[in-house]
C-alpha positions as CSV (number, residue, x, y, z in Angstrom):
1,M,41.1,183.4,8.5
2,Y,38.7,182.3,5.9
3,M,35.4,183.3,4.3
4,V,32.2,181.3,4.2
5,T,29.6,182.4,1.7
6,I,26.0,181.0,1.7
7,S,23.6,181.8,-1.1
8,D,20.5,180.2,-2.6
9,L,22.6,179.1,-5.6
10,S,25.1,177.2,-3.5
11,A,22.7,175.9,-0.8
12,P,19.1,176.4,-2.0
13,S,17.6,174.1,0.7
14,L,19.8,175.1,3.6
15,H,17.8,175.1,6.8
16,F,20.4,175.5,9.6
17,P,24.1,176.1,9.0
18,L,26.1,175.1,12.0
19,L,29.3,177.0,12.0
20,K,32.2,175.3,13.8
21,D,33.0,176.4,17.3
22,H,35.5,179.3,17.2
23,C,34.9,179.9,13.5
24,M,37.2,182.7,12.5
25,G,36.9,185.1,9.6
26,T,34.0,186.4,7.6
27,V,30.6,184.8,7.0
28,R,28.4,186.1,4.3
29,V,24.8,185.0,3.9
30,I,23.7,186.4,0.5
31,R,20.3,184.7,0.2
32,A,18.9,181.7,2.0
33,P,15.2,181.6,1.5
34,K,14.7,178.4,3.6
35,L,17.0,179.3,6.4
36,Q,15.3,178.4,9.7
37,G,18.1,178.5,12.1
38,F,21.6,179.9,12.5
39,G,24.5,179.2,14.7
40,L,27.1,179.0,16.3
41,V,27.6,182.8,16.0
42,S,30.6,183.9,18.1
43,K,33.1,186.7,18.4
44,G,35.5,184.7,16.3
45,I,33.5,185.7,13.3
46,S,35.1,189.0,12.6
47,K,32.4,190.1,10.1
48,L,29.0,188.6,9.5
49,H,27.0,189.8,6.5
50,I,23.3,188.8,6.3
51,G,22.1,190.3,3.1
52,T,23.0,194.0,3.6
53,T,23.0,193.8,7.4
54,V,26.5,193.8,8.9
55,F,27.8,192.6,12.3
56,Q,31.4,193.2,13.3
57,E,32.6,191.1,16.2
58,M,29.0,190.4,17.2
59,I,27.9,194.1,17.2
60,A,25.3,195.2,14.7
61,I,26.8,197.9,12.5
62,S,23.7,198.2,10.3
63,V,20.5,196.3,10.4
64,T,18.9,196.7,7.0
65,T,18.0,193.2,6.1
66,T,15.8,191.0,8.2
67,M,15.4,187.2,7.8
68,R,11.8,186.3,8.8
69,T,12.3,182.6,8.2
70,V,14.9,182.1,11.0
71,K,13.3,180.7,14.1
72,V,16.3,179.4,16.0
73,L,19.6,181.2,16.9
74,V,22.6,179.8,18.7
75,I,25.0,182.4,19.8
76,E,28.2,182.4,21.9
77,S,28.4,185.7,23.8
78,V,31.1,187.1,26.1
79,G,29.3,188.4,29.2
80,P,26.6,187.6,28.0
81,N,26.3,190.8,25.9
82,L,22.7,192.0,25.7
83,D,23.5,194.7,23.2
84,A,24.9,192.1,20.8
85,V,22.0,189.8,21.2
86,I,19.4,192.6,20.6
87,G,21.1,193.3,17.3
88,F,20.6,189.7,16.2
89,L,16.9,189.8,17.4
90,K,16.4,192.8,15.1
91,C,17.9,190.9,12.2
92,F,15.7,187.8,13.0
93,P,12.4,189.3,13.9
94,C,10.4,186.0,14.0
95,L,12.9,184.2,16.3
96,E,11.2,181.6,18.5
97,R,14.1,180.0,20.2
98,L,17.3,181.6,21.5
99,Y,20.3,179.6,22.8
100,V,23.1,181.7,24.5
101,I,26.3,180.1,25.5
102,S,27.9,182.6,27.8
103,R,31.6,183.2,28.4
104,Q,32.1,185.0,31.7
105,C,33.2,188.6,31.8
106,N,32.9,190.4,35.2
107,E,32.8,193.9,33.6
108,M,29.7,193.4,31.5
109,K,26.7,195.6,32.2
110,N,23.3,194.4,30.8
111,V,21.0,197.2,31.8
112,L,18.7,198.0,28.9
113,K,15.3,199.4,29.3
114,Y,12.5,198.0,27.2
115,D,11.9,200.1,24.1
116,P,8.7,199.7,22.1
117,L,10.9,199.7,19.0
118,D,12.7,196.7,20.3
119,P,12.6,193.5,18.1
120,E,9.2,192.2,17.0
121,C,10.2,188.7,18.3
122,L,10.0,190.0,21.9
123,E,6.4,191.0,21.4
124,L,5.1,188.1,19.3
125,H,7.5,185.2,18.8
126,L,10.2,184.4,21.3
127,K,8.9,181.4,23.3
128,R,12.1,179.7,24.6
129,V,15.4,181.1,25.8
130,A,18.3,178.8,27.0
131,L,21.3,180.1,28.9
132,E,24.4,177.9,29.1
133,N,27.0,178.7,31.7
134,Y,24.7,180.8,33.9
135,F,26.6,181.7,37.1
136,G,24.0,184.0,38.6
137,N,26.2,187.1,38.8
138,M,24.6,190.5,38.1
139,A,25.5,190.5,34.4
140,D,23.8,187.1,34.1
141,V,20.8,188.2,36.2
142,D,20.3,191.4,34.2
143,F,20.6,189.6,30.9
144,A,18.0,186.9,31.9
145,K,15.7,189.5,33.6
146,F,15.5,191.4,30.3
147,F,13.9,188.4,28.7
148,V,11.7,187.6,31.7
149,L,10.3,191.1,31.8
150,N,10.1,191.8,28.0
151,A,9.5,188.7,26.1
152,K,5.7,188.8,26.0
153,V,5.1,185.2,24.8
154,L,8.0,183.5,26.7
155,E,7.0,180.0,27.8
156,Q,10.2,178.5,28.9
157,M,13.6,179.7,30.1
158,N,16.3,177.1,30.8
159,F,19.5,177.7,32.8
160,A,22.5,175.5,32.5
161,V,24.1,176.1,35.9
162,P,27.6,174.9,37.1
163,T,27.1,172.1,39.6
164,Y,28.5,174.0,42.6
165,H,25.5,176.5,42.3
166,R,22.9,173.8,42.5
167,N,21.5,174.2,45.9
168,D,18.1,175.5,47.3
169,K,19.4,178.7,48.7
170,W,21.2,179.8,45.5
171,R,18.1,178.8,43.5
172,S,15.8,180.8,45.8
173,D,18.1,183.9,45.6
174,Q,18.0,183.6,41.8
175,H,14.2,183.5,41.7
176,K,14.1,186.7,43.8
177,L,16.7,188.5,41.6
178,L,14.8,187.5,38.4
179,Q,11.5,188.5,39.9
180,V,9.8,185.2,39.2
């Protein structure tokens, strides 16, 4: 376990800290005025402090600080977990690009209804979403469908699909499930 602290004194021009895969411990972002991107956020980070906002094992405990400069987020999510991702979207309200690396979990339920109080980026900013390890199970479909239906300015959604799913029937079924 270790602690990484980012502040404008130690990294005044930091644009995109890339945390190592399976980073363990606590990450604290005190102040980073030029921060434009953030990743790889994973469950291995036991506690993430962004200003006064706190995430514990990817779940927003309190969202009191927002970072409007962050445009890109890379997140590793078990499931994928829509509740966890929504917490990050609230912290980064001007997010334009979201990359989600999914780790499979058959028990995940991603059924959230759109709430007008949901993150600003869904209404005004989020243009690209990329899902890596998309298997097309109901958890994946519900996760993707949330963005298809609610990201008002979404221009592009990319799916990295395992090779054994790359056939016309599977693709056609996914289009129907995603309502595209």
